[in-house]
Every structure is written in C-alpha cells, then in structure tokens.
SETI-684523 format. One line per 5 residues: number of its first residue (from 1); their letters; for each residue x, y, z of N, C-alpha, C, O. Coordinates in nm, 4 decimals, padded with zeros to 6 digits, m for minus. Example, Ala and Ser with C-alpha at 12.3 -4.5 7.8 and 13.67 -1.06 7.14 Angstrom:
REM SETI-684523
1	as	01.3190,m00.5690,00.7800,01.2300,m00.4500,00.7800,01.3200,m00.3300,00.7800,01.4236,m00.3319,00.8465 | 01.2850,m00.2250,00.7080,01.3670,m00.1060,00.7140,01.2900,00.0030,00.7870,01.3409,00.1138,00.8039
//
This chain:
REM SETI-684523
1	mseqk	02.4763,m00.4253,m02.4474,02.4968,m00.3528,m02.3150,02.3630,m00.3629,m02.2368,02.2579,m00.3225,m02.2866 | 02.3695,m00.4162,m02.1167,02.2544,m00.4238,m02.0396,02.2149,m00.2845,m01.9814,02.2956,m00.1935,m01.9625 | 02.1016,m00.2793,m01.9594,02.0309,m00.1489,m01.9034,02.0673,m00.1366,m01.7572,02.0751,m00.2361,m01.6851 | 02.0906,m00.0073,m01.7117,02.1299,m00.0007,m01.5862,02.0143,m00.0153,m01.4836,01.9053,00.0399,m01.4989 | 02.0468,m00.0943,m01.3771,01.9430,m00.1161,m01.2730,01.9020,m00.0033,m01.1858,01.9912,00.0471,m01.1176
6	gkikp	01.7891,00.0417,m01.1771,01.7441,00.1409,m01.0866,01.7343,00.0828,m00.9385,01.7502,m00.0360,m00.9105 | 01.7060,00.1828,m00.8496,01.6972,00.1373,m00.7093,01.5936,00.2176,m00.6439,01.5880,00.3378,m00.6700 | 01.5073,00.1620,m00.5583,01.4090,00.2413,m00.4948,01.4223,00.2089,m00.3365,01.4714,00.1027,m00.2982 | 01.3760,00.3065,m00.2492,01.3533,00.2788,m00.1163,01.2059,00.2559,m00.0734,01.1377,00.3583,m00.0762 | 01.1411,00.1387,m00.0330,01.0106,00.1266,m00.0135,00.9726,00.2104,00.1158,01.0485,00.2062,00.2126
11	ialll	00.8596,00.2846,00.1195,00.8073,00.3637,00.2268,00.6892,00.3078,00.2909,00.6825,00.2840,00.4115 | 00.6015,00.2886,00.2112,00.4714,00.2294,00.2598,00.3817,00.1647,00.1432,00.4165,00.1681,00.0252 | 00.2708,00.1096,00.1852,00.1805,00.0571,00.0814,00.0507,00.0645,00.1356,00.0331,00.0136,00.2463 | m00.0605,00.1284,00.0669,m00.1959,00.1559,00.0977,m00.2665,00.0488,00.0318,m00.2324,00.0191,m00.0827 | m00.3689,m00.0187,00.0938,m00.4623,m00.1037,00.0334,m00.5996,m00.0304,00.0385,m00.6463,00.0197,00.1408
16	cddvr	m00.6603,m00.0300,m00.0875,m00.7895,00.0248,m00.1030,m00.8675,m00.0411,m00.2026,m00.8170,m00.1348,m00.2645 | m00.9921,m00.0014,m00.2274,m01.0921,m00.0619,m00.3255,m01.0443,m00.0154,m00.4537,m01.0344,m00.1017,m00.5409 | m01.0110,00.1097,m00.4847,m00.9897,00.1700,m00.6123,m00.9111,00.3034,m00.6106,m00.9265,00.3898,m00.5243 | m00.8283,00.3110,m00.7114,m00.7469,00.4272,m00.7369,m00.7993,00.4847,m00.8719,m00.8114,00.4122,m00.9707 | m00.8320,00.6264,m00.8730,m00.8721,00.6957,m00.9608,m00.7788,00.8286,m00.9909,m00.7186,00.8816,m00.8974
21	kevtq	m00.7699,00.8773,m01.1179,m00.6815,00.9843,m01.1391,m00.7512,01.0993,m01.1967,m00.8085,01.0878,m01.3050 | m00.7503,01.2082,m01.1321,m00.8040,01.3404,m01.1915,m00.7370,01.3762,m01.3033,m00.6298,01.3268,m01.3380 | m00.8214,01.4958,m01.3851,m00.7438,01.5432,m01.5086,m00.6219,01.6146,m01.4680,m00.5302,01.6324,m01.5482 | m00.6175,01.6570,m01.3442,m00.5048,01.7252,m01.2878,m00.3833,01.6417,m01.2390,m00.2877,01.6917,m01.1797 | m00.3971,01.4915,m01.2735,m00.3074,01.3969,m01.2377,m00.3129,01.3698,m01.0776,m00.2388,01.2825,m01.0323
26	keiyv	m00.3921,01.4367,m00.9978,m00.3922,01.3892,m00.8645,m00.4699,01.2596,m00.8540,m00.5656,01.2294,m00.9252 | m00.4111,01.1778,m00.7449,m00.4661,01.0403,m00.7291,m00.5844,01.0549,m00.6211,m00.5727,01.1340,m00.5275 | m00.6947,00.9781,m00.6375,m00.8069,00.9602,m00.5645,m00.8047,00.8138,m00.4967,m00.8181,00.7188,m00.5738 | m00.7904,00.7898,m00.3713,m00.7922,00.6646,m00.3107,m00.9289,00.6433,m00.2554,m00.9738,00.7193,m00.1696 | m00.9933,00.5468,m00.3000,m01.1267,00.5132,m00.2667,m01.1320,00.3894,m00.1726,m01.0817,00.2836,m00.2104
31	gvfth	m01.1901,00.3997,m00.0541,m01.2246,00.2715,00.0342,m01.0819,00.2208,00.0756,m01.0443,00.1066,00.0491 | m01.0041,00.3133,00.1427,m00.8738,00.2786,00.2022,m00.8920,00.1775,00.3332,m00.9633,00.2079,00.4288 | m00.8295,00.0732,00.3256,m00.8115,m00.0179,00.4399,m00.7047,00.0231,00.5358,m00.5849,00.0170,00.5080 | m00.7598,00.0718,00.6676,m00.6603,00.1324,00.7480,m00.5939,00.0264,00.8489,m00.4751,00.0310,00.8809 | m00.6915,m00.0763,00.8982,m00.6264,m00.1681,00.9972,m00.6293,m00.3027,00.9346,m00.5517,m00.3917,00.9695
36	gvavt	m00.7133,m00.3164,00.8480,m00.7083,m00.4561,00.7905,m00.8316,m00.4917,00.6986,m00.8999,m00.3941,00.6673 | m00.8674,m00.6002,00.6553,m00.9587,m00.6388,00.5666,m01.0533,m00.7173,00.6526,m01.0083,m00.7998,00.7321 | m01.1861,m00.6953,00.6405,m01.2836,m00.7528,00.6868,m01.3736,m00.8238,00.5936,m01.4198,m00.7661,00.4952 | m01.4035,m00.9636,00.6250,m01.4882,m01.0336,00.5345,m01.5947,m01.1019,00.6266,m01.5861,m01.0910,00.7489 | m01.6940,m01.1716,00.5669,m01.7944,m01.2414,00.6496,m01.7604,m01.3884,00.6649,m01.8041,m01.4548,00.7589
41	nvpaq	m01.6841,m01.4360,00.5740,m01.6356,m01.5830,00.5971,m01.5135,m01.5910,00.5248,m01.4723,m01.4987,00.4545 | m01.4485,m01.7111,00.5422,m01.3143,m01.7398,00.4768,m01.3197,m01.8708,00.4299,m01.3877,m01.9425,00.5033 | m01.2643,m01.9357,00.3185,m01.1848,m01.8490,00.2375,m01.2641,m01.7321,00.1663,m01.3852,m01.7471,00.1499 | m01.2149,m01.6408,00.1321,m01.2577,m01.5249,00.0689,m01.1690,m01.4775,m00.0476,m01.0505,m01.5108,m00.0489 | m01.2220,m01.4002,m00.1470,m01.1549,m01.3393,m00.2516,m01.1949,m01.2028,m00.2712,m01.3134,m01.1700,m00.2775
46	lvlsv	m01.0947,m01.1188,m00.2816,m01.1213,m00.9709,m00.3046,m01.0438,m00.9118,m00.4114,m00.9339,m00.9593,m00.4399 | m01.0887,m00.8180,m00.4696,m01.0132,m00.7457,m00.5737,m00.9750,m00.6084,m00.5173,m01.0625,m00.5257,m00.4915 | m00.8465,m00.5841,m00.4982,m00.7929,m00.4699,m00.4296,m00.7158,m00.3836,m00.5280,m00.6833,m00.4238,m00.6397 | m00.6890,m00.2661,m00.4819,m00.5897,m00.1720,m00.5378,m00.4866,m00.1506,m00.4318,m00.5084,m00.1598,m00.3111 | m00.3685,m00.1201,m00.4895,m00.2548,m00.0808,m00.3999,m00.1910,00.0394,m00.4454,m00.1845,00.0752,m00.5630
51	vflfe	m00.1398,00.1056,m00.3366,m00.0676,00.2320,m00.3770,00.0625,00.2181,m00.3094,00.0652,00.2067,m00.1869 | 00.1740,00.2180,m00.3816,00.3014,00.1738,m00.3356,00.3764,00.3144,m00.3278,00.3949,00.3806,m00.4299 | 00.4213,00.3593,m00.1947,00.5054,00.4832,m00.1932,00.6562,00.4411,m00.1805,00.6920,00.3453,m00.1121 | 00.7355,00.5159,m00.2475,00.8725,00.4858,m00.2520,00.9493,00.6224,m00.2841,00.8975,00.7199,m00.3386 | 01.0766,00.6127,m00.2427,01.1800,00.7036,m00.2863,01.2691,00.6435,m00.4128,01.3040,00.5255,m00.4165
56	svaig	01.2967,00.7272,m00.5019,01.3921,00.6792,m00.6077,01.5310,00.7003,m00.5655,01.5657,00.8137,m00.5326 | 01.6166,00.5994,m00.5630,01.7470,00.6023,m00.5082,01.8612,00.5984,m00.6191,01.9714,00.6499,m00.6007 | 01.8255,00.5340,m00.7333,01.9148,00.5155,m00.8320,01.8430,00.5047,m00.9704,01.7441,00.4339,m00.9894 | 01.9027,00.5815,m01.0637,01.8383,00.5955,m01.2010,01.8421,00.4576,m01.2730,01.9448,00.3911,m01.2590 | 01.7428,00.4092,m01.3469,01.7463,00.3002,m01.4250,01.6077,00.2254,m01.4264,01.5084,00.2859,m01.3859
61	eveie	01.5991,00.1134,m01.4654,01.4830,00.0324,m01.4520,01.4915,m00.0497,m01.3238,01.5951,m00.0988,m01.2791 | 01.3606,m00.0593,m01.2660,01.3448,m00.1342,m01.1589,01.2294,m00.2429,m01.1767,01.1142,m00.2099,m01.2047 | 01.2639,m00.3571,m01.1609,01.1516,m00.4639,m01.1675,01.0897,m00.4871,m01.0348,01.1623,m00.5355,m00.9480 | 00.9622,m00.4588,m01.0053,00.9135,m00.4720,m00.8773,00.8130,m00.5951,m00.8663,00.7387,m00.6240,m00.9601 | 00.8144,m00.6542,m00.7665,00.7062,m00.7702,m00.7156,00.6558,m00.7336,m00.5983,00.7290,m00.7028,m00.5042
66	iefrd	00.5248,m00.7330,m00.5914,00.4585,m00.7118,m00.4683,00.3571,m00.8258,m00.4475,00.2730,m00.8580,m00.5313 | 00.3745,m00.8860,m00.3216,00.3103,m01.0047,m00.2850,00.2385,m00.9974,m00.1621,00.2877,m00.9463,m00.0614 | 00.1090,m01.0529,m00.1670,00.0247,m01.0643,m00.0421,00.0505,m01.2063,00.0167,00.0403,m01.3101,m00.0486 | 00.0871,m01.1976,00.1548,00.1117,m01.3238,00.2164,00.0060,m01.3455,00.3469,m00.0264,m01.2560,00.4250 | m00.0392,m01.4838,00.3513,m00.1270,m01.5129,00.4778,m00.0492,m01.5250,00.5940,00.0729,m01.5102,00.5971
71	pdgns	m00.1268,m01.5541,00.6971,m00.0605,m01.5762,00.8307,00.0481,m01.6627,00.8298,00.1423,m01.6392,00.9055 | 00.0501,m01.7638,00.7524,00.1438,m01.8803,00.7396,00.2555,m01.8466,00.6444,00.3432,m01.9292,00.6189 | 00.2529,m01.7156,00.5872,00.3602,m01.6763,00.4867,00.3290,m01.7349,00.3467,00.4174,m01.7191,00.2625 | 00.2341,m01.7901,00.3151,00.2001,m01.8444,00.1745,00.1473,m01.7304,00.1072,00.0906,m01.6398,00.1683 | 00.1667,m01.7315,m00.0378,00.1161,m01.6300,m00.1159,m00.0387,m01.6185,m00.1355,m00.1022,m01.7217,m00.1570
76	mgkig	m00.0922,m01.5164,m00.1300,m00.2272,m01.5005,m00.1384,m00.2566,m01.4099,m00.2864,m00.3714,m01.3889,m00.3254 | m00.1473,m01.3661,m00.3526,m00.1670,m01.2930,m00.4666,m00.0314,m01.2150,m00.4882,00.0402,m01.1801,m00.3943 | m00.0036,m01.1913,m00.6200,00.1295,m01.1404,m00.6459,00.1065,m01.0627,m00.7780,00.0362,m01.1073,m00.8687 | 00.1717,m00.9409,m00.7829,00.1725,m00.8746,m00.9050,00.3163,m00.8099,m00.9393,00.3890,m00.7775,m00.8454 | 00.3543,m00.7925,m01.0598,00.4828,m00.7416,m01.0919,00.4738,m00.6148,m01.1902,00.3870,m00.6104,m01.2774
81	asihi	00.5585,m00.5219,m01.1737,00.5578,m00.4020,m01.2387,00.7062,m00.3475,m01.2788,00.8052,m00.3792,m01.2128 | 00.7117,m00.2752,m01.3763,00.8393,m00.2266,m01.3998,00.8338,m00.0639,m01.3854,00.7430,00.0042,m01.4332 | 00.9398,m00.0145,m01.3156,00.9371,00.1421,m01.2916,01.0715,00.1944,m01.3658,01.1818,00.1418,m01.3507 | 01.0498,00.2843,m01.4322,01.1814,00.3640,m01.4981,01.2063,00.4660,m01.4208,01.1202,00.5537,m01.4132 | 01.3177,00.4774,m01.3528,01.3390,00.5808,m01.2648,01.4420,00.6821,m01.3413,01.5539,00.6449,m01.3764
86	tgvsk	01.3928,00.8122,m01.3629,01.4637,00.9194,m01.4241,01.5463,01.0181,m01.3502,01.6238,01.0976,m01.4035 | 01.5225,01.0062,m01.2193,01.5900,01.0989,m01.1236,01.5771,01.0524,m00.9934,01.4877,00.9740,m00.9615 | 01.6670,01.0988,m00.9096,01.6747,01.0657,m00.7658,01.5873,01.1582,m00.7068,01.5855,01.2783,m00.7338 | 01.4950,01.0855,m00.6038,01.4214,01.1671,m00.5165,01.4894,01.2395,m00.4100,01.5944,01.1936,m00.3651 | 01.4348,01.3602,m00.3600,01.5016,01.4204,m00.2482,01.4507,01.3439,m00.1299,01.3431,01.2849,m00.1392
91	pmhfe	01.5196,01.3409,m00.0212,01.4771,01.2693,00.1029,01.3366,01.3073,00.1392,01.3087,01.4270,00.1464 | 01.2454,01.2151,00.1627,01.0966,01.2444,00.2147,01.0081,01.3071,00.0981,00.9006,01.3638,00.1178 | 01.0676,01.2894,m00.0247,00.9739,01.3237,m00.1278,00.9364,01.2011,m00.2092,01.0167,01.1545,m00.2901 | 00.8204,01.1495,m00.1907,00.7680,01.0172,m00.2170,00.7237,01.0199,m00.3625,00.6760,01.1234,m00.4089 | 00.7373,00.9134,m00.4340,00.6840,00.8597,m00.5676,00.5648,00.7753,m00.5319,00.5656,00.7205,m00.4217
96	tmais	00.4619,00.7586,m00.6128,00.3650,00.6527,m00.5918,00.3452,00.5898,m00.7176,00.3478,00.6481,m00.8260 | 00.3225,00.4506,m00.6964,00.2922,00.3605,m00.8118,00.1548,00.3103,m00.7676,00.1467,00.2579,m00.6565 | 00.0498,00.3211,m00.8417,m00.0937,00.2658,m00.8034,m00.1230,00.1524,m00.9105,m00.1013,00.1585,m01.0315 | m00.1753,00.0514,m00.8407,m00.2053,m00.0700,m00.9211,m00.3514,m00.1175,m00.8857,m00.3733,m00.1422,m00.7671 | m00.4455,m00.1316,m00.9702,m00.5674,m00.1736,m00.9494,m00.5907,m00.3195,m00.9965,m00.5075,m00.3762,m01.0674
101	glivr	m00.6992,m00.3757,m00.9581,m00.7510,m00.5062,m00.9948,m00.6770,m00.6227,m00.9560,m00.6840,m00.7206,m01.0303 | m00.5988,m00.6291,m00.8397,m00.5168,m00.7338,m00.7922,m00.6026,m00.8358,m00.7190,m00.6653,m00.7947,m00.6214 | m00.6133,m00.9627,m00.7534,m00.7037,m01.0491,m00.6931,m00.6272,m01.1134,m00.5780,m00.5236,m01.1747,m00.6034 | m00.6711,m01.1033,m00.4556,m00.6249,m01.1638,m00.3367,m00.7218,m01.2640,m00.2915,m00.8438,m01.2479,m00.2927 | m00.6519,m01.3810,m00.2467,m00.7385,m01.4854,m00.1958,m00.7016,m01.4955,m00.0473,m00.5866,m01.5243,m00.0141
106	lpkag	m00.7990,m01.4719,00.0425,m00.7876,m01.4825,00.1908,m00.8315,m01.6242,00.2335,m00.9509,m01.6539,00.2339 | m00.7334,m01.7135,00.2704,m00.7707,m01.8448,00.3200,m00.8084,m01.8494,00.4681,m00.8828,m01.9407,00.5039 | m00.7665,m01.7638,00.5550,m00.7987,m01.7635,00.6887,m00.7941,m01.6330,00.7635,m00.7514,m01.5339,00.7043 | m00.8338,m01.6245,00.8866,m00.8204,m01.4975,00.9463,m00.6747,m01.5010,01.0118,m00.6083,m01.6036,01.0262 | m00.6428,m01.3957,01.0422,m00.4998,m01.3645,01.1050,m00.4218,m01.2447,01.0518,m00.4713,m01.1588,00.9789
111	dgsvv	m00.3007,m01.2463,01.0927,m00.2091,m01.1240,01.0488,m00.1421,m01.1558,00.9149,m00.0491,m01.2362,00.9072 | m00.1942,m01.0875,00.8056,m00.1409,m01.1087,00.6758,m00.0207,m00.9953,00.6748,00.0088,m00.9245,00.7710 | 00.0439,m00.9936,00.5412,00.1365,m00.9145,00.5308,00.1669,m00.8848,00.3626,00.1360,m00.9687,00.2781 | 00.2183,m00.7806,00.3344,00.2645,m00.7550,00.1967,00.4124,m00.7219,00.1822,00.4614,m00.6334,00.2525 | 00.4791,m00.7837,00.1013,00.6293,m00.7930,00.0949,00.6520,m00.7437,m00.0495,00.5677,m00.7705,m00.1351
116	vrqnn	00.7626,m00.6727,m00.0803,00.7946,m00.6140,m00.2002,00.9542,m00.6595,m00.2280,01.0280,m00.6705,m00.1301 | 01.0024,m00.6838,m00.3531,01.1399,m00.7136,m00.3843,01.1472,m00.6251,m00.5166,01.0533,m00.5949,m00.5903 | 01.2793,m00.5916,m00.5286,01.3149,m00.5278,m00.6560,01.4342,m00.6040,m00.7261,01.5185,m00.6672,m00.6625 | 01.4329,m00.5922,m00.8566,01.5308,m00.6640,m00.9386,01.5676,m00.8066,m00.8780,01.6846,m00.8414,m00.8621 | 01.4670,m00.8800,m00.8480,01.4839,m01.0246,m00.7927,01.5654,m01.0267,m00.6693,01.6194,m01.1335,m00.6406
121	gewek	01.5822,m00.9253,m00.5929,01.6638,m00.9250,m00.4600,01.5834,m00.9842,m00.3559,01.4913,m01.0606,m00.3846 | 01.6134,m00.9527,m00.2317,01.5340,m01.0072,m00.1131,01.3934,m00.9322,m00.0918,01.3680,m00.8176,m00.1288 | 01.3109,m01.0168,m00.0274,01.1770,m00.9654,00.0025,01.1849,m00.8796,00.1191,01.2600,m00.9052,00.2133 | 01.1012,m00.7678,00.1144,01.1166,m00.6827,00.2215,00.9611,m00.6431,00.2607,00.8817,m00.6014,00.1763 | 00.9268,m00.6623,00.4053,00.7978,m00.6396,00.4364,00.7733,m00.4985,00.4330,00.8508,m00.4184,00.4854
126	vrgfd	00.6536,m00.4604,00.3650,00.6149,m00.3176,00.3513,00.4775,m00.2866,00.4473,00.4465,m00.1736,00.4850 | 00.4128,m00.3928,00.4742,00.2859,m00.3635,00.5307,00.2237,m00.4881,00.6156,00.2299,m00.5993,00.5630 | 00.1724,m00.4769,00.7260,00.0985,m00.5904,00.7858,m00.0470,m00.5426,00.7963,m00.0757,m00.4230,00.8018 | m00.1337,m00.6375,00.7988,m00.2788,m00.6001,00.7940,m00.3472,m00.7274,00.8524,m00.3000,m00.8394,00.8327 | m00.4600,m00.7056,00.9248,m00.5426,m00.8044,00.9781,m00.6394,m00.8561,00.8849,m00.7033,m00.7826,00.8096
131	iqvlk	m00.6517,m00.9858,00.8889,m00.7647,m01.0531,00.8032,m00.8780,m01.0787,00.9153,m00.8567,m01.1572,01.0077 | m00.9763,m01.0217,00.9047,m01.0957,m01.0290,01.0078,m01.2113,m01.0938,00.9650,m01.2529,m01.0607,00.8540 | m01.2718,m01.1770,01.0261,m01.3924,m01.2432,01.0027,m01.5077,m01.1894,01.0782,m01.5150,m01.2187,01.1975 | m01.5962,m01.1167,01.0264,m01.7059,m01.0569,01.1217,m01.8327,m01.1226,01.1022,m01.8518,m01.1815,00.9958 | m01.9142,m01.1203,01.1837,m02.0477,m01.1836,01.1940,m02.1377,m01.0991,01.1216,m02.2382,m01.1478,01.0698
136	tlpgq	m02.1121,m00.9811,01.1132,m02.2072,m00.8814,01.0505,m02.1534,m00.8327,00.9287,m02.0365,m00.8630,00.9046 | m02.2208,m00.7575,00.8403,m02.1678,m00.6824,00.7292,m02.1187,m00.5579,00.7482,m02.1737,m00.4823,00.8284 | m02.0083,m00.5201,00.6767,m01.9502,m00.3795,00.6939,m02.0565,m00.2641,00.7024,m02.1557,m00.2621,00.6295 | m02.0299,m00.1719,00.7929,m02.1271,m00.0645,00.8029,m02.2366,m00.0817,00.9239,m02.3112,00.0107,00.9565 | m02.2379,m00.2147,00.9888,m02.3183,m00.2227,01.1011,m02.2482,m00.2136,01.2290,m02.1264,m00.2313,01.2265
141	daipr	m02.3092,m00.1871,01.3479,m02.2513,m00.1701,01.4670,m02.1271,m00.2562,01.5305,m02.0407,m00.2124,01.6065 | m02.1391,m00.3790,01.4843,m02.0433,m00.4650,01.5497,m01.8908,m00.4550,01.4896,m01.7954,m00.5185,01.5345 | m01.8870,m00.3805,01.4003,m01.7459,m00.3582,01.3466,m01.6678,m00.2903,01.4297,m01.7131,m00.1846,01.4736 | m01.5318,m00.3341,01.4716,m01.4532,m00.2602,01.5606,m01.4110,m00.1334,01.4765,m01.3869,m00.1326,01.3558 | m01.4066,m00.0230,01.5661,m01.3804,00.0973,01.5075,m01.2689,00.1671,01.5924,m01.2723,00.1540,01.7148
146	asilq	m01.1720,00.2395,01.5337,m01.0654,00.3063,01.6069,m01.1168,00.4387,01.6499,m01.1972,00.4963,01.5765 | m01.0809,00.4894,01.7548,m01.1235,00.6169,01.7944,m01.0278,00.7095,01.7520,m00.9073,00.6873,01.7639 | m01.0840,00.8352,01.6922,m01.0063,00.9390,01.6274,m00.9719,01.0505,01.7197,m01.0600,01.1234,01.7651 | m00.8463,01.0657,01.7486,m00.8142,01.1676,01.8452,m00.8264,01.3207,01.7810,m00.7817,01.3429,01.6685 | m00.8869,01.4194,01.8564,m00.9064,01.5457,01.8061,m00.7624,01.6131,01.7882,m00.6882,01.6149,01.8864
151	pppfe	m00.7222,01.6651,01.6749,m00.5937,01.7346,01.6621,m00.5842,01.8537,01.7287,m00.6864,01.9202,01.7456 | m00.4671,01.8956,01.7734,m00.4588,02.0375,01.8307,m00.5019,02.1497,01.7507,m00.4840,02.1488,01.6289 | m00.5596,02.2502,01.8128,m00.6092,02.3532,01.7259,m00.4947,02.4172,01.6452,m00.3805,02.4203,01.6911 | m00.5237,02.4643,01.5336,m00.4355,02.5350,01.4366,m00.3908,02.6654,01.4957,m00.4748,02.7475,01.5327 | m00.2698,02.6865,01.5056,m00.2051,02.8079,01.5568,m00.1325,02.8522,01.4288,m00.0541,02.7849,01.3618
156	qsqpa	m00.1803,02.9984,01.4043,m00.1028,03.0447,01.2930,00.0132,03.1344,01.3461,m00.0015,03.2153,01.4377 | 00.1339,03.1111,01.2772,00.2516,03.1574,01.3263,00.2419,03.3163,01.3064,00.1755,03.3639,01.2144 | 00.3018,03.3837,01.3845,00.3278,03.5242,01.3707,00.4355,03.5592,01.2864,00.5348,03.4871,01.2951 | 00.4388,03.6584,01.2026,00.5772,03.6841,01.1265,00.6703,03.7609,01.2197,00.6323,03.8498,01.2959 | 00.8036,03.7156,01.2054,00.9060,03.7652,01.2872,00.9306,03.9188,01.2752,00.9315,03.9828,01.1700
161	ss	00.9482,03.9611,01.3870,00.9862,04.1080,01.4021,01.1146,04.1286,01.3357,01.1985,04.0386,01.3317 | 01.1332,04.2441,01.2832,01.2636,04.2867,01.2333,01.3387,04.3737,01.3377,01.4505,04.4183,01.3120
//
C-alpha cells in the first residue's frame, strides 16, 4: 500500500545567510536578502539558506524540490526535501522549513527566480530576486538602499463600554 501524498500551499521563500534555532525552537534569520543578491563580479558562487513558508493542505508525505533559476531560466542550484504533514493548517497559519548550505552559482546579472514543486508536479514560482553586480563591496555608500517608511503611531484601542 502506498503512502498518502500530502499537499502544501506555497506562501513565500526568504533568502538569507544563515538560519539558527534557539533552545525555545524559535528561528533566527541572519542576513536576509530583501531585494536581491549583490556580488562584485559574475560568475559567482554563494552559500545560502532558505526559509520556505507554506500552509499544510493535505496530510501525508510531500516531496519538495526548490530550484534557483538564472535570468534565462537555467538552474543555478537545487535541493530536495521531504515534509511529513500531520495536520492541516488553519488559513494564514504558516509552517516553515529552513534549509541551510545551498550552493547557488550566479552566472550573470539580471532577474533570478526561485521555483518549487511538490510530488513531481508542476513548478511554481515563489520568489523573484535581482542578481546585482556592484563596483563596491557591501556596506559602502554605492549600494542601492530602499527607503523605509515610518509606520503610523501605535494607537491603543479603548475597551468597549458596556
């Protein structure tokens, strides 16, 4: 008798330098890439960590493949994993799967992507990212930076009158 196939709903994928786990089982994401990956020349090779966010849709085993693709759609690195789903997620209650030590080869600048498939099904894009070649090293003034908007002030709600 074959094992029941599980199913997930991909939500997002974070790229970072490392993922660590506290004794309390909380995950710490170190060096999160928000817009893209900056290197000083191409081709380049990076060792990345990924955090895959998903909802569990059906109970059972899910075989996952995560692949990085270059601007031409060619593979830059791929990793597989198995997830054992024991319960269905409530909507908007995410699960995470962290994988460290993925070697990614960046052949040229441009728009890269990350795709995922489950149980040998269709590939689904879960993330795009820029591969940037910079003339300066990270941390110097020539690196493009996004402006951060100031959030609105926190307003504490008043208890309802009875």
